[in-house]
VEXDREN-2710 file (C-alpha; in Angstrom, 1 decimal):
% VEXDREN-2710
k/r/px/py/pz
1/UNK/-53.3/-70.4/45.3
2/UNK/-52.9/-74.1/45.8
3/UNK/-50.5/-74.8/48.6
4/UNK/-47.1/-76.1/47.6
5/UNK/-46.3/-79.8/47.9
6/UNK/-46.3/-81.0/51.5
7/UNK/-43.8/-83.7/52.4
8/UNK/-44.5/-85.5/55.7
9/UNK/-41.4/-87.0/57.3
10/UNK/-41.6/-90.0/59.6
11/UNK/-38.2/-90.9/61.2
12/UNK/-38.1/-94.6/61.9
13/UNK/-34.6/-94.5/63.2
14/UNK/-32.3/-91.6/64.1
15/UNK/-32.3/-89.8/60.7
16/UNK/-30.0/-86.8/60.5
17/UNK/-30.3/-84.1/57.8
18/UNK/-28.0/-81.3/57.2
19/UNK/-29.1/-78.3/55.1
20/UNK/-26.7/-77.3/52.3
21/UNK/-26.8/-74.7/49.6
22/UNK/-27.3/-75.5/45.9
23/UNK/-23.5/-76.0/45.5
24/UNK/-21.9/-79.4/45.0
25/UNK/-23.5/-80.4/41.7
26/UNK/-21.9/-83.6/40.7
27/UNK/-19.8/-83.7/37.5
28/UNK/-20.3/-87.4/36.7
29/UNK/-21.3/-88.0/33.1
30/UNK/-22.0/-91.4/31.6
31/UNK/-19.2/-92.7/29.4
32/UNK/-16.7/-90.1/30.7
33/UNK/-14.1/-91.9/32.8
34/UNK/-10.3/-91.4/33.1
35/UNK/-7.5/-93.5/34.4
36/UNK/-7.5/-91.3/37.6
37/UNK/-11.0/-92.7/38.4
38/UNK/-9.4/-96.1/39.1
39/UNK/-7.6/-94.7/42.1
40/UNK/-10.3/-95.0/44.8
41/UNK/-9.9/-93.8/48.4
42/UNK/-12.6/-93.6/50.9
43/UNK/-12.8/-94.1/54.7
44/UNK/-15.9/-96.3/54.0
45/UNK/-13.8/-99.0/52.3
46/UNK/-12.3/-101.6/54.6
47/UNK/-10.6/-105.0/54.3
48/UNK/-14.0/-106.8/53.9
49/UNK/-15.0/-104.7/50.9
50/UNK/-15.2/-106.8/47.8
51/UNK/-16.6/-104.0/45.6
52/UNK/-17.3/-100.3/46.1
53/UNK/-20.1/-98.1/44.7
54/UNK/-18.2/-95.0/43.4
55/UNK/-21.3/-93.1/42.7
56/UNK/-25.1/-93.7/42.7
57/UNK/-27.2/-90.8/41.3
58/UNK/-30.9/-91.0/40.8
59/UNK/-33.8/-88.6/40.2
60/UNK/-37.6/-88.8/40.0
61/UNK/-39.7/-86.2/38.2
62/UNK/-43.4/-85.9/37.7
63/UNK/-44.0/-84.7/34.1
64/UNK/-47.1/-84.2/31.9
65/UNK/-47.8/-87.0/29.4
66/UNK/-49.8/-87.6/26.3
67/UNK/-52.5/-89.6/28.1
68/UNK/-54.1/-86.6/29.7
69/UNK/-52.3/-86.8/33.0
70/UNK/-48.8/-87.1/34.7
71/UNK/-46.1/-89.7/34.5
72/UNK/-43.1/-90.5/36.7
73/UNK/-39.7/-90.3/35.1
74/UNK/-37.0/-92.1/37.0
75/UNK/-33.3/-92.0/36.0
76/UNK/-30.3/-93.7/37.5
77/UNK/-26.6/-93.6/36.9
78/UNK/-24.3/-96.0/38.9
79/UNK/-20.6/-96.7/38.9
80/UNK/-19.1/-99.7/40.8
81/UNK/-15.5/-100.9/41.0
82/UNK/-14.8/-104.6/41.6
83/UNK/-12.0/-104.8/44.2
84/UNK/-11.4/-108.6/44.2
85/UNK/-12.9/-111.8/42.8
86/UNK/-15.5/-112.0/45.5
87/UNK/-17.0/-108.8/44.2
88/UNK/-17.8/-110.2/40.8
89/UNK/-21.5/-110.4/41.6
90/UNK/-21.5/-106.6/41.0
91/UNK/-21.5/-107.5/37.3
92/UNK/-25.0/-108.9/37.5
93/UNK/-27.7/-106.2/37.4
94/UNK/-31.5/-106.6/37.9
95/UNK/-34.0/-103.8/37.3
96/UNK/-37.4/-104.3/38.8
97/UNK/-40.5/-103.0/37.0
98/UNK/-44.0/-102.8/38.3
99/UNK/-46.9/-104.1/36.2
100/UNK/-50.7/-104.2/36.6
101/UNK/-52.9/-105.8/34.0
102/UNK/-51.8/-104.8/30.6
103/UNK/-49.9/-101.7/31.9
104/UNK/-46.2/-102.0/32.7
105/UNK/-43.5/-99.5/33.6
106/UNK/-41.3/-98.8/30.5
107/UNK/-37.5/-99.2/30.6
108/UNK/-35.7/-96.8/28.2
109/UNK/-32.1/-95.8/27.5
110/UNK/-30.5/-98.8/29.3
111/UNK/-26.8/-98.6/28.7
112/UNK/-23.8/-100.3/30.3
113/UNK/-20.0/-100.1/29.9
114/UNK/-17.2/-102.1/31.4
115/UNK/-14.0/-100.1/31.9
116/UNK/-10.6/-101.9/32.3
117/UNK/-7.3/-100.1/32.8
118/UNK/-4.7/-101.7/30.5
119/UNK/-1.1/-100.3/30.3
120/UNK/-2.4/-97.0/31.7
121/UNK/-5.1/-96.7/29.0
122/UNK/-8.9/-97.1/29.7
123/UNK/-10.5/-99.7/27.5
124/UNK/-14.3/-99.8/27.1
125/UNK/-16.6/-102.8/26.5
126/UNK/-20.2/-101.9/25.8
127/UNK/-23.3/-104.0/26.6
128/UNK/-25.3/-104.9/23.5
129/UNK/-29.1/-104.5/23.6
130/UNK/-29.4/-108.2/22.9
131/UNK/-27.7/-108.9/26.3
132/UNK/-30.7/-107.5/28.2
133/UNK/-33.3/-110.1/29.2
134/UNK/-36.8/-109.9/30.5
135/UNK/-38.3/-112.2/33.2
136/UNK/-41.8/-112.0/34.7
137/UNK/-41.7/-112.7/38.4
138/UNK/-45.4/-112.3/39.3
139/UNK/-48.5/-110.6/38.1
140/UNK/-47.1/-107.3/39.4
141/UNK/-43.4/-107.7/39.0
142/UNK/-41.2/-107.8/35.9
143/UNK/-37.4/-107.8/36.0
144/UNK/-34.9/-106.8/33.3
145/UNK/-31.5/-108.5/33.7
146/UNK/-28.0/-108.1/32.2
147/UNK/-24.4/-109.0/33.0
148/UNK/-21.5/-106.7/32.2
149/UNK/-19.3/-108.0/29.4
150/UNK/-15.5/-108.5/30.1
151/UNK/-15.9/-107.7/33.8
152/UNK/-13.0/-108.8/36.0
153/UNK/-11.1/-107.9/39.1
154/UNK/-10.3/-104.2/39.0
155/UNK/-13.0/-103.3/36.5
156/UNK/-15.2/-100.3/36.8
157/UNK/-18.8/-101.0/35.8
158/UNK/-21.1/-98.1/34.8
159/UNK/-24.7/-98.3/33.8
160/UNK/-27.7/-95.9/33.4
161/UNK/-31.3/-96.3/32.6
162/UNK/-34.7/-94.4/32.6
163/UNK/-38.0/-95.8/33.7
164/UNK/-41.3/-94.1/32.7
165/UNK/-44.2/-95.0/34.9
166/UNK/-47.9/-94.2/35.1
167/UNK/-48.2/-95.6/38.6
168/UNK/-48.0/-92.5/40.7
169/UNK/-49.0/-94.2/44.0
170/UNK/-45.4/-95.2/44.8
171/UNK/-42.6/-92.8/43.9
172/UNK/-39.4/-94.8/43.7
173/UNK/-37.6/-95.1/47.0
174/UNK/-33.8/-94.6/47.4
175/UNK/-31.2/-96.4/49.5
176/UNK/-28.2/-94.4/50.7
177/UNK/-26.7/-97.5/52.3
178/UNK/-26.5/-101.2/51.5
179/UNK/-25.4/-104.4/53.1
180/UNK/-23.0/-105.6/50.4
181/UNK/-20.7/-102.7/49.4
182/UNK/-19.7/-99.3/50.7
183/UNK/-20.8/-96.2/48.8
184/UNK/-18.5/-93.2/48.2
185/UNK/-21.2/-90.9/46.8
186/UNK/-25.0/-91.3/46.7
187/UNK/-27.5/-88.6/45.5
188/UNK/-31.3/-88.6/45.0
189/UNK/-33.3/-85.7/43.6
190/UNK/-37.1/-85.5/43.6
191/UNK/-39.1/-82.9/41.6
192/UNK/-42.8/-82.8/42.2
193/UNK/-45.5/-80.3/41.1
194/UNK/-47.6/-78.7/43.9
195/UNK/-50.7/-80.7/42.8
196/UNK/-49.3/-83.8/44.4
197/UNK/-48.7/-84.5/48.2
198/UNK/-46.5/-87.4/49.1
199/UNK/-45.8/-88.9/52.5
200/UNK/-42.0/-88.9/53.1
201/UNK/-40.8/-91.9/55.2
202/UNK/-37.1/-91.9/56.2
203/UNK/-35.0/-94.2/58.3
204/UNK/-31.4/-94.8/59.1
205/UNK/-28.4/-93.3/61.0
206/UNK/-26.4/-91.7/58.1
207/UNK/-26.0/-87.9/58.0
208/UNK/-27.6/-86.6/54.8
209/UNK/-27.1/-83.2/53.2
210/UNK/-30.2/-81.8/51.6
211/UNK/-30.9/-79.0/49.1
212/UNK/-34.5/-77.8/48.7
213/UNK/-35.9/-75.2/46.2
214/UNK/-39.1/-74.2/44.4
215/UNK/-39.9/-72.4/41.2
216/UNK/-42.9/-71.7/39.0
217/UNK/-43.2/-74.2/36.2
218/UNK/-45.5/-74.9/33.3
219/UNK/-46.6/-78.5/32.9
220/UNK/-47.7/-79.5/29.4
221/UNK/-50.3/-82.2/29.0
222/UNK/-51.9/-83.7/25.9
223/UNK/-54.8/-86.0/25.5
224/UNK/-55.3/-88.3/22.5
225/UNK/-58.9/-88.3/21.1
226/UNK/-58.8/-91.2/18.7
227/UNK/-58.9/-90.0/15.1
228/UNK/-59.4/-86.4/16.2
229/UNK/-56.7/-83.9/17.0
230/UNK/-55.2/-84.3/20.4
231/UNK/-56.3/-81.9/23.1
232/UNK/-53.5/-80.0/24.8
233/UNK/-53.5/-77.9/27.9
234/UNK/-51.0/-76.4/30.4
235/UNK/-51.0/-76.3/34.2
236/UNK/-49.0/-73.6/35.9
237/UNK/-47.7/-74.2/39.4
238/UNK/-44.7/-74.5/41.7
239/UNK/-42.3/-77.4/41.3
240/UNK/-40.7/-78.4/44.6
241/UNK/-37.2/-79.9/44.3
242/UNK/-35.6/-81.9/47.1
243/UNK/-32.0/-83.3/46.8
244/UNK/-30.3/-85.6/49.3
245/UNK/-26.6/-86.5/49.4
246/UNK/-24.7/-89.0/51.4
247/UNK/-20.9/-89.5/51.2
248/UNK/-18.5/-92.2/52.3
249/UNK/-21.2/-94.5/53.6
250/UNK/-19.9/-97.9/54.9
251/UNK/-21.8/-101.1/54.2
252/UNK/-24.1/-102.0/57.1
253/UNK/-23.1/-105.3/58.8
254/UNK/-25.5/-107.7/60.3
255/UNK/-25.3/-108.0/64.1
256/UNK/-26.5/-110.6/66.4
257/UNK/-30.2/-110.4/67.4
258/UNK/-31.1/-108.1/64.5
259/UNK/-34.6/-108.8/63.2
260/UNK/-33.7/-107.7/59.7
261/UNK/-31.0/-105.4/58.4
262/UNK/-33.6/-103.7/56.2
263/UNK/-35.0/-102.0/59.3
264/UNK/-31.7/-100.1/59.8
265/UNK/-30.5/-99.1/56.3
266/UNK/-30.5/-95.4/55.6
267/UNK/-33.2/-94.9/52.9
268/UNK/-36.2/-92.8/51.9
269/UNK/-39.7/-94.2/50.9
270/UNK/-42.6/-92.2/49.4
271/UNK/-46.3/-92.8/49.2
272/UNK/-48.8/-90.6/47.4
273/UNK/-51.1/-89.1/50.0
274/UNK/-53.3/-86.5/48.1
275/UNK/-53.8/-84.9/44.7
276/UNK/-55.3/-81.4/44.5
277/UNK/-55.9/-79.6/41.1
278/UNK/-57.3/-76.2/40.5
279/UNK/-61.1/-76.1/40.8
280/UNK/-61.3/-79.7/42.0
281/UNK/-61.9/-81.3/45.4
282/UNK/-58.8/-82.9/46.9
283/UNK/-58.5/-86.6/46.4
284/UNK/-57.1/-88.8/49.2
285/UNK/-55.0/-91.8/48.2
286/UNK/-53.8/-93.2/51.5
287/UNK/-56.9/-92.5/53.6
288/UNK/-57.6/-93.9/57.0
289/UNK/-57.3/-97.4/58.4
290/UNK/-61.0/-97.7/58.2
291/UNK/-61.0/-96.9/54.5
292/UNK/-58.0/-99.2/53.9
293/UNK/-60.0/-102.1/55.5
294/UNK/-63.1/-101.3/53.5
295/UNK/-61.1/-101.4/50.3
296/UNK/-59.4/-104.7/51.3
297/UNK/-62.7/-106.4/52.2
298/UNK/-64.1/-105.4/48.8
299/UNK/-61.3/-107.0/46.8
300/UNK/-62.1/-110.2/44.9
301/UNK/-58.6/-111.6/45.8
302/UNK/-59.1/-110.9/49.5
303/UNK/-62.3/-110.0/51.3
304/UNK/-64.9/-111.2/48.9
305/UNK/-63.7/-114.8/49.3
306/UNK/-64.3/-114.8/53.1
307/UNK/-67.4/-112.6/53.3
308/UNK/-69.5/-114.7/50.9
309/UNK/-71.4/-117.7/52.4
310/UNK/-69.1/-120.5/51.0
311/UNK/-71.9/-123.1/51.4
312/UNK/-69.8/-125.6/49.5
313/UNK/-67.8/-126.1/52.7
314/UNK/-70.8/-127.2/54.8
315/UNK/-70.4/-131.0/54.3
316/UNK/-66.6/-131.1/54.9
317/UNK/-66.9/-128.8/58.0
318/UNK/-69.6/-131.1/59.4
319/UNK/-67.4/-134.2/59.0
320/UNK/-64.4/-132.4/60.6
321/UNK/-66.2/-131.1/63.6
322/UNK/-68.5/-134.1/64.2
323/UNK/-68.6/-135.0/67.9
324/UNK/-67.0/-131.7/69.1
325/UNK/-68.1/-130.8/72.6
326/UNK/-67.5/-127.1/72.3
327/UNK/-66.8/-124.3/69.9
328/UNK/-63.2/-124.3/71.1
329/UNK/-62.8/-127.9/70.1
330/UNK/-64.4/-127.1/66.7
331/UNK/-61.9/-124.4/66.1
332/UNK/-59.0/-126.6/67.0
333/UNK/-60.2/-129.4/64.7
334/UNK/-60.6/-127.1/61.7
335/UNK/-57.2/-125.5/62.3
336/UNK/-55.5/-128.9/62.6
337/UNK/-57.3/-130.1/59.4
338/UNK/-56.0/-127.2/57.3
339/UNK/-52.6/-127.3/58.9
340/UNK/-52.1/-131.0/58.3
341/UNK/-53.7/-131.3/54.9
342/UNK/-52.5/-128.3/53.0
343/UNK/-49.1/-127.4/51.6
344/UNK/-47.8/-123.8/51.3
345/UNK/-46.4/-123.3/47.7
346/UNK/-45.0/-119.9/48.6
347/UNK/-44.0/-118.9/52.2
348/UNK/-45.6/-115.4/52.0
349/UNK/-48.6/-113.7/50.5
350/UNK/-51.4/-111.3/51.4
351/UNK/-53.7/-111.8/48.4
352/UNK/-55.1/-114.7/46.5
353/UNK/-53.5/-115.4/43.1
354/UNK/-55.1/-114.5/39.8
355/UNK/-57.8/-116.9/38.5
356/UNK/-57.8/-118.7/41.9
357/UNK/-60.6/-119.1/44.4
358/UNK/-60.7/-120.7/47.9
359/UNK/-62.6/-123.5/46.3
360/UNK/-59.6/-124.2/44.0
361/UNK/-57.2/-124.1/47.0
362/UNK/-59.4/-126.6/48.9
363/UNK/-59.5/-128.9/45.9
364/UNK/-55.7/-128.7/45.2
365/UNK/-54.8/-128.9/48.9
366/UNK/-52.2/-126.2/48.4
367/UNK/-51.7/-122.4/48.1
368/UNK/-49.7/-119.5/49.2
369/UNK/-49.8/-118.4/52.9
370/UNK/-52.7/-116.0/52.3
371/UNK/-54.7/-118.6/50.4
372/UNK/-54.3/-121.2/53.1
373/UNK/-55.1/-118.9/56.0
374/UNK/-58.0/-117.2/54.2
375/UNK/-59.4/-120.7/53.7
376/UNK/-59.1/-121.3/57.4
377/UNK/-60.9/-118.0/58.1
378/UNK/-63.7/-119.0/55.7
379/UNK/-64.1/-122.4/57.4
380/UNK/-64.2/-120.9/60.9
381/UNK/-66.8/-118.3/59.9
382/UNK/-68.8/-121.1/58.2
383/UNK/-68.8/-122.9/61.5
384/UNK/-70.1/-119.9/63.4
385/UNK/-66.8/-118.7/64.9
386/UNK/-65.4/-115.1/64.7
387/UNK/-62.3/-115.0/62.6
388/UNK/-60.5/-112.2/60.8
389/UNK/-57.5/-111.8/58.6
390/UNK/-54.4/-110.1/60.0
391/UNK/-51.7/-108.8/57.6
392/UNK/-48.2/-108.4/59.0
393/UNK/-44.6/-107.8/57.8
394/UNK/-42.2/-110.6/58.7
395/UNK/-38.9/-110.0/60.3
396/UNK/-37.0/-110.8/57.1
397/UNK/-39.2/-108.4/55.1
398/UNK/-38.8/-105.3/57.3
399/UNK/-40.9/-103.2/59.6
400/UNK/-44.4/-102.1/58.6
401/UNK/-45.3/-98.4/59.3
402/UNK/-48.0/-98.1/62.1
403/UNK/-49.0/-94.5/61.2
404/UNK/-50.3/-94.8/57.7
405/UNK/-52.0/-97.9/56.1
406/UNK/-49.3/-98.6/53.5
407/UNK/-50.4/-102.0/52.3
408/UNK/-47.2/-102.6/50.2
409/UNK/-45.3/-102.9/53.5
410/UNK/-47.1/-106.2/54.4
411/UNK/-46.1/-109.6/53.1
412/UNK/-47.8/-112.2/55.3
413/UNK/-51.3/-113.1/56.5
414/UNK/-52.4/-114.9/59.6
415/UNK/-55.8/-115.6/61.2
416/UNK/-57.3/-114.0/64.3
417/UNK/-59.9/-116.2/66.0
418/UNK/-62.0/-115.5/69.1
419/UNK/-61.8/-118.6/71.4
420/UNK/-63.8/-118.4/74.6
421/UNK/-63.6/-114.6/74.5
422/UNK/-59.8/-114.6/73.9
423/UNK/-58.0/-113.6/70.8
424/UNK/-55.9/-116.4/69.3
425/UNK/-53.6/-116.1/66.3
426/UNK/-53.2/-119.0/64.0
427/UNK/-51.0/-119.8/61.0
428/UNK/-52.2/-123.0/59.3
429/UNK/-49.6/-122.7/56.5
430/UNK/-46.8/-123.9/58.7
431/UNK/-46.5/-127.7/59.3
432/UNK/-46.7/-128.9/62.9
433/UNK/-47.4/-125.4/64.2
434/UNK/-49.1/-125.5/67.6
435/UNK/-52.5/-124.1/68.2
436/UNK/-52.2/-120.4/69.0
437/UNK/-48.6/-120.3/68.0
438/UNK/-46.8/-118.3/65.3
439/UNK/-43.3/-118.7/63.9
440/UNK/-40.6/-116.3/65.3
441/UNK/-40.5/-114.5/61.9
442/UNK/-44.0/-113.2/62.5
443/UNK/-43.0/-111.2/65.6
444/UNK/-42.0/-108.0/63.9
445/UNK/-44.1/-105.2/65.4
446/UNK/-47.3/-103.8/63.8
447/UNK/-50.0/-106.0/62.3
448/UNK/-53.3/-104.8/60.8
449/UNK/-56.5/-106.6/61.7
450/UNK/-58.7/-106.2/58.6
451/UNK/-62.4/-106.0/59.6
452/UNK/-65.2/-103.5/59.6
453/UNK/-63.9/-101.9/62.7
454/UNK/-60.1/-102.4/62.1
455/UNK/-57.4/-102.3/64.6
456/UNK/-53.6/-102.5/64.8
457/UNK/-51.9/-105.1/66.9
458/UNK/-48.3/-105.3/68.1
459/UNK/-46.6/-108.6/67.5
460/UNK/-43.5/-107.7/69.6
461/UNK/-40.6/-110.1/69.9
462/UNK/-40.6/-109.5/73.7
463/UNK/-44.1/-110.9/73.9
464/UNK/-42.8/-114.4/73.3
465/UNK/-40.8/-115.9/76.2
466/UNK/-39.0/-119.2/75.8
467/UNK/-38.6/-121.1/79.0
468/UNK/-37.4/-124.5/80.1
469/UNK/-38.6/-126.4/83.2
470/UNK/-36.1/-128.7/84.8
471/UNK/-37.1/-131.0/87.7
472/UNK/-34.7/-133.2/89.8
473/UNK/-36.0/-135.8/92.3
474/UNK/-33.4/-137.2/94.7
475/UNK/-33.8/-140.0/97.2
476/UNK/-31.5/-141.9/99.4
477/UNK/-30.8/-145.5/98.4
478/UNK/-30.2/-148.6/100.6
479/UNK/-26.4/-148.0/100.6
480/UNK/-26.7/-144.4/101.9
481/UNK/-26.1/-143.1/98.4
482/UNK/-28.4/-140.9/96.2
483/UNK/-30.5/-141.8/93.3
484/UNK/-32.8/-139.6/91.3
485/UNK/-34.7/-138.6/88.3
486/UNK/-33.8/-135.7/86.0
487/UNK/-36.5/-134.2/83.7
488/UNK/-36.2/-131.2/81.4
489/UNK/-39.2/-129.9/79.5
490/UNK/-38.9/-127.1/76.9
491/UNK/-42.0/-124.8/76.5
492/UNK/-43.1/-121.5/74.9
493/UNK/-45.3/-119.0/76.6
494/UNK/-47.0/-116.2/74.7
495/UNK/-47.7/-113.0/76.6
496/UNK/-50.9/-111.0/75.7
497/UNK/-50.8/-109.0/72.5
498/UNK/-51.2/-105.2/72.5
499/UNK/-54.2/-104.0/70.4
500/UNK/-54.1/-100.4/69.2
501/UNK/-57.2/-98.8/67.7
502/UNK/-56.5/-96.2/65.2
503/UNK/-60.1/-95.2/64.6
504/UNK/-60.8/-91.4/64.9
505/UNK/-57.1/-90.8/65.6
506/UNK/-55.2/-88.0/63.9
507/UNK/-51.4/-88.5/64.2
508/UNK/-50.0/-86.1/61.6
509/UNK/-51.4/-83.0/60.0
510/UNK/-49.8/-80.6/57.5
END
């Protein structure tokens, strides 16, 4: 018998879980709200609360589809009460959908109601379908937006929707805590057949109650065969159900010296690790760091652009480095050229944009962070230097996981160059950035050096020391007084980076 779904848990922060029985099913139904629901009390609400999430209930289920495989069905029901005028931004809702090529997650059953209490009677104002708008953010991101009608101070806003997705790699995450409003009740349920194994990544400090169960289930799948009759079959296996509940969760406040509040929110992320069907060899979806690097280097929007010869750069590199006395001087000149002549159009990026090449970036003298630094890498390699891309997650983006190669956790790319046997990290996308320096936002822990023998490197905030040198020279003057010179020089000193090799290491096994 195929083993039941295995859920690997990595606690990033102190993550507390309390086992509960199957009791405590919520009784919240969309469209069912009484005057009593306007009387909200919770220890999580304080004087700084402008709105409060009364309930936030979500579920993700893997179901058989008519395409011959499985789809993810995600549903959500949320109620929010506006406490004062500063909480009016709760009336604006954005739903993010993932897209790849012609495929896109499908939004269904999106409904919203504004409730107002007038003379003791609950009045409803429903959102019209025409009030939902679509906006394409990037090649992989589409957002659906709407604003609650007739929302005002004291209103309760309720909305629900369903998303159907064929992208099984990333099961939808869930936040039990936010930075804007407290949450009275938050619940997330995940139902997954035994044929799928997901890595379970949890963080935060909030005590969660959990309810786990399994039962045998039949999964019906059909496959369309053009003009012929569809082929239908059934898979029998266990379905594992996990339910997490958090109650009376205060909003998390930003404190001094916090890298990003996202690193401390209580939430759960998932990543597809393996699929295993009857009679078939298991398929790994995360793989090793070596496999992740191999896949990245094969991508047309990443590795292919720096591994090919790029002979079109020869003449320009020759002009830039002419008269250089050493390879170190060549590297410094090429870095300064890219830094001073190219403009970052987007202050992030790991991949090259669609229908764009490094030759286009060179011609336009602009690009996102990845495009500019990949161009620098291509130029350094063309000049005979050793240079590799390093993907990182910036402080404002959150912490990248050092155990599994989850590429979605990275949002920035810098260059690693070997200068006189020493590793130097460069970011040519930032104007006036010194040689071998990175902006403070880059110092956020793990970074992934993408090369044939990959490694992880720790960009720790403590590895950067700021110091100021102050000198005072005093001498006695002719009148037995003192005169002197005062000089203060600010400087930055980088301590050595810590490189961690993950090759042939096994950190978790289930």
